[in-house]
N, C-alpha and C positions, 0 to 999 in steps of 0.2 A: 647297267644302265641305270640312271635314276630315275628313281618314282617321281613325277611330277606331283602328284597327289600328298605324298608324304611330307615336303617340305610347307605344302597349304597346311597340313594337319597342325605340323608343328606351329606355324604360326598363329593358328587360330588359339592353340592350348597359350600360347605365352602372351595372346591379347588379352584371353580370359584373364590370365593372371593379375598381369598390369591394371585390368579394369577392376578388378576387385581389390588390390592393394590402394587405388586411387580411391575407391568409395570408403575403404577402411580407413585411410589417413584422414578422408573429409570430414568423416563421422568423430574420429578421435577430436579433430580441431573445434568442431563444432562446440561439441561437447565442453571442451577446456575453456573455449570463450565464454558459452553461457554460464559454467562454474563462477570465472572471475566475475562476470557479469554480476551475478547476483551478491556474490560476497563484495564487490564495490557497492553495490547499493543498498546492502544492509548496512555496512558500513558508515554512507554519508548520508542515511535517514535518521536523522535525530528528531524524536517526537518529545516535546514539551509540554507538559500539562502543567495547568495551575488551578488549584481550585481556589475560588472566591466564596467566601462564608460572608453573606449580609444578614444582620440583624434586625429584625423587625420588631420595635417596639409598639406597642397599643396601649393607648390610654383612654381613660371610659370619658364620656362628654358628661359634662355637671347638668347639664340640662334635661337629656332625655337618656342618660344611662349606656348608651351605645357606644361600643369598643369601635375605635378607629386609628390609623398610624399615625405615630408622633408628628412624621413631617406633614400631614396636613394642616392648614389654617383653621378651616371649617369643619364642623361634622358632617360628614357626607347623608347621615340619616335624617337630623333637624334643621342643618345650616348654623348650630351656634359656634358662636367664635371660640378657639383655643383661649385658655386661660392664660 
């Protein structure tokens, strides 16, 4: 006589094995996909930096002696005109 519960137990064991295999395959795919995305993003992301150096020259006002930037037309302290 065939045991009706024996074949059901075998089916359960096979189902659990298949379920675990699907989970493992899914995890492996997710990990490999995320690795390749990280590598692609690090390769495609280029950061360019440029340093701008600005020289500020100050001159002394002939009227009050205050120092101010050369680009100004008048002394911000006394209003004297740049010579």
